[in-house]
N, C-alpha and C positions, 0 to 999 in steps of 0.2 A: 375239523376243529370246531367250527361253529357255523351258524346259518349264513353269515355274511361271506365266509370263505366258500361255502358250497355254491352260493349264487355267483360268485366270481368264476369258479371252475365251470359252472354250467354255461356262463357266457362265453368262456374260451372254447368250450366244446362246440357250441353253436357256431362260433366263428370258423372253426375248423371244418364243420360240416358244410358251411357256405362255400368254403374253398373247394371241397370235394365235389360239390354240385357244379361249380364253375369249371372244373377240370374234367369230370367224368360224366356229366349230364344230370338232369333233374331227378332221375331215378335213383341216384346214389345217395345213400344215407351213411351215417358213421357206423351203424351196426353192420350194414352190408360190406363196408370197407374192411372192417375187422375180420369178417368171415373170408373175404377175398384174400387178405394177407395170409391167413392161416392156410388157405388152399394154394398159395403161391402165385396168385394172379397179379399181384402188384409187388413192386420193389419198395421196401420200407424206407430205405435211405433216399431213394430218388424222390419219393412223394414228400418226405420231410424237407428235402432240399428245395423242392418247388414251393412248398408252403412258406419256407423262409423268404424266398424271393417275392412271393405273394404279399407277405407282411411288409417287406421293404417298400413295395410299391404303394402301400397304404399310408406311408409317411408317419408311422408311429415311432415313439421313442425307442432307443436301442434296448434299454432294460426291459421295457414292456414286450418287445419282440422276443427276447430271450425267455422271458417267463412263459409266454404263450407256447413257444416251441418245446420247452421243458415240460410243460403241462401235458402236451400231446404225447411226448415221449413216455412220461410216467403212465399215462392212460393206456398206451399200447402195451407197455410192460405188465401193467395190471391185468390185461387181457391175454397174457401168456405169449406175447410177441417178443421174441428175443432180439435185443438190440445190443450190439457190441460197442462198448465205450470207445474203443480205438477206431472202429469204422465210423462211428458217429462223429468223432472229432475230425477225421480225415475227409469224409464225404459231405458233411454239412458245415459250411463255413458261416458261422455266426459273426455279425459285425461287432467290432470292439466298441466298448463304451467310451464316450467322450466325457471326461471328468471336468466339471466346471467348479470354480471356486464358489463356495456357499457364502452368501451375504452375511457379513458380521455386523452386529449392532452393539452399541454401548449403552450405558445407563441414560445418557442424554436422549438417545433415540427412543428408549422405552418411556421416559418421562414425556416426551413429545407425543407419543402415541396415546398414552394414558390421558393426557390433557385434551386429546382430540376425540375421545370416545363420546358418542352422542347420548348414551344412557348408562345408568349405574350397573346394569347387568353385564354389559360388555366390558366396562371398566374393571369390575370385580373379577371377571373371568381372565382378562389379559394380565392383570396384576398377579392373579393366582398362578398362572403359567410361568410368568417371569420370576417369581419368588420361590417356586418349588421345582421347576424343571419337569413338571408332569407332562405326560403325553396328552393330546387334546381330548381324547375320549375318556382317559383316566380322570381328568378334571371334571368332565361332565357327568361321570358316574357317581360323584360324591352325594351322599344323602345327608339329611340334617343330623341324624344320629352318628354319623361318621366324624363329626367335628368335635374336638375337645378344646374349647376356647377359654376355659377357666384356668388351666394349668399353665406353668411357664417353664420352658417354652411350650406354647400351644401346639397341637399336632392334629393331623387328619389321617384317617385310615383309608386305604384304597383296597377295594375288594379284589381278590384274585381272579374273579370272572372277567375283569376288565384290564388286568395287567398283561403285559406281553409275556412275562415269564410264568403266568398263572399261579402266582404266589401272593398271598396277602402281605401288605407292607404298610408302613406309615412314613410320614414326612413331617418335619417341623414347620411351624408357621411363624413369620415375623410378627411383631406387635402391630405393625402397620396393616398387615393382612388380616389380623384378628379384628381390628377396628373396622376395616372395610367389609368384612363378612357380617359384622353386627349391623352395619348400616344397610347392607343389602337385604338381610333377613327382616329387619324392621320395615323396609319398604315393600318387600314381597308380601308380608302378612299384615299389611296396613288395612284399615277400614277404608273402603272405597265406595264411591257413588256410582251406581249402575242404572242406566236408563233403558227400560224395556217397554215394548209395545204390547198391550193386552190383545190377545188373539180374538176375543169376542167383541170388545168395544172399539178396538183400534186406538185407544188412548195411550199416551206415554205415561209410564209409571216410574217414578224415581225411587230407588231403594239403596240403602246403605248396607254393604256386605263386608263381613270380616272373615277371611279365610282361616280355617282351623289349622294350626301347626301340627303336622303329622311327622314323626321322626323318620318315616320311610319315604318322605318326599325327596325328590332330587333337588339339590340346591339351585340348579340353574334351569329348572322347569317352570314355565310360566302359565301353562294351560290350566284352566280351572273349569269345574263343572257348573253348568247353568243352574243346577239344583242347590247351589250354595245357600247356606242358611242366612236368614235376614237379620239385620241389626247387630247381633252379638257374635254369631258364629259358634254358639255352644250346643247346637243340635247334634246329638250323637249319631243320628241317622244319615248325616251328610259328611262323612269323614273324608271321602275321596274327592276333595275340592280340586286338587291338582291331579290330573290323570297320570297313570303309570306309563308315561312315555319313556322310550328307551333312549339311552345317551346318544346312540348313533343317529337317531332321528333329529336331535337337537344340534348335531354337529354341523350340518349343512347350513342351518340358520345362523349359527355363530360365525361360520366362515364368510357368509355373505355380508354380515354386519362388519366384520373385521376388514374385509377387502374394501368396502365403501369408506371406512375410516382411513385406510391407507391412501386411497385416491384423493380424499379431501385434504390429506396432509402432505401430498406430493411425494409419498414414499411407495406408491403402488407400481413401480416399474416391474417388467416381466423379464424372464430369462430369455437369452438369445436363441437357445436351441429348442425351447418349448414356450410358445406364446401363451399357452393356457396356464402356465405356472408362474407365480410371482416370486421375486427374489426374497421377499420377506414373507414368511408363512407363520402359522401358529407353532410349528416345530422350531423356528428360529429362537424362540425364548428358551427352549430346552437346551440348545447349544450355548446360549448366553449363561445360563445357570451353571452348566458343567464347566465352562471355561473360567468363569469368575471364581468358583471354588477351587479349581485346580491351580490357578495362578496364585492363590493364597498359600499354597503348599500342602493342600489336603487332597491329593489326587485320588487316593483310595477312598477317602470319605465322599468325594464327589461321585464316584461310581455307585456307592451305596445310596446316596441322596437322590439320584435320578432314577434308581431302580434297575441298574445293571447288576449282573452277577458279581463282577469284580474279582478280586483275588480270593482264592480259597483260604488263605491264611490270615486275611485281615479280619479281625474280630474285635468289637468294642462293646462294652456294656451300654445300656440305654442312657445312664447318667453321663457317661463319657461322651457319647454322641451329642447329648444335649449341651454339654460344655463347649464342644467344638462349634456347634451351631451358634451359640451366643457370640463367638468371636467373628463369625462370618455374617451375622445378621445385618450389620450396617451396610454391607456391600450388596444386600438383596432388598434394601429399603429404597423407595423411589420418591415418594411425595411427602413423607413425614419430615419436613425440614427442621422442625423443632427438635425432634429426637436426634437427627443427624448433627445439628449444630451443638446440641448438648454433649453428644458423644465426641464430637470434634474438640469441644472445649476441654472435656475430660482428658482426651489424648494430649492436647497441648500442655495441660497442667502436669500430666505425668511426664511428658518430655522435659518440661522445665525442672521438675523435681529430680529426674535422672541426670540432667545437666549439672544441677547443683551438687548432687552426690558425687558425680564424676569429678567436678572441680575440687571438692574436698579431698577425694582420694588422691588426686594429682598433687595437691599441696602436701598431703601426708607422705606421699612417695618422695616428693622433693626433700622434705625434712629428713626422711630416712636416708636418702642419698647423701645429704649434708652430714648427718651424724656418722655414716659409714666413712665418708671422706675424711672427717676429723679424726676418727679412730685409726684409720690407715696411716694418716700423717704422724700420729702419736706413736704408733707401732714402729714406723720407720725411724723416728727419733730415738726411741728406746733401743732398737737394734743397733743403731750407730753408736750410742753411748756404751752399750755392752761390748761392742767391738773395740772401742777406745780403751775401756777398762782392761780387757784381755791383753791388748798390746802393751799397756803400761806395766802390767804384772809380769809379763815375759821379759 
């Protein structure tokens, strides 16, 4: 699929070869093992079962163990080693996964985390994840030209190279997120004072440098070239101020900053079954966005919003999706209290208006009931008089 997947598969095959060496000796390699299987020297299921036990002794997570065993199974089948699914299920007993409840967070927790962020880059990134439900690397893959901050609602385009479904898509941005992006871009491309040491004289030289804004720059990349232009940043020969770093390279840096923020905030607890994994991760914000939108009654919309395939039959025009987003926008806003208070006041005004209208309608209904009651009484009186007249004539 991609280079990162290839590296992971290579690591799994090396782990399997390490197991083969521990079981059959240092002369054994994975290629020799495949040849031996084809010649009938080894029992495929017995070796796979031993490998499963070997992995269990390594104290790795159950899901990781299953992935490694399945990888080796696929590798052997790719090399024309027939493996019966029924025999594999009977002879190789894979441990069952222990399902843990994922940590749930609410808006107050997110506000607490945002207020604890030590720098504007991390704050913008966390707010971006929480308000859009993007995957961590999807958010890091955004370029300057992928942002459309002038329309309402604003939106950002995610390239298919970095989406899980390999399909280009877009997602809307809250007004709070738009303002945060503008602040971050102003800070990123600000004029800064750089102090360098001259290689010949050894003296310190102060320079003021202004990075040139390139539409192809990654939003969350901070690396810049030392050959950056001086004073104004208008030198066309120095366009690559920010190096073309890959989103995956920036991922580990953002995780490290985020985990330090959680530790300072007292929210950095770890899972019981895996001490290396924290209860709150960058993926937690994705679950928050999905849950928030679904609870508002837009389950199908939430699937589209976070980038799932969703229902085959759910289709909306872009303007209809934008109108739905305007309704859920206050629930994905965290720090813009003026906007939230204004929207809350508008809601209270509308509620009061609806209550007044409801009261008027109730009074009208009561008047109608009174009129109907009077008419029914008159009809009863008329019918009684008619009956009396008929009796008198008879």
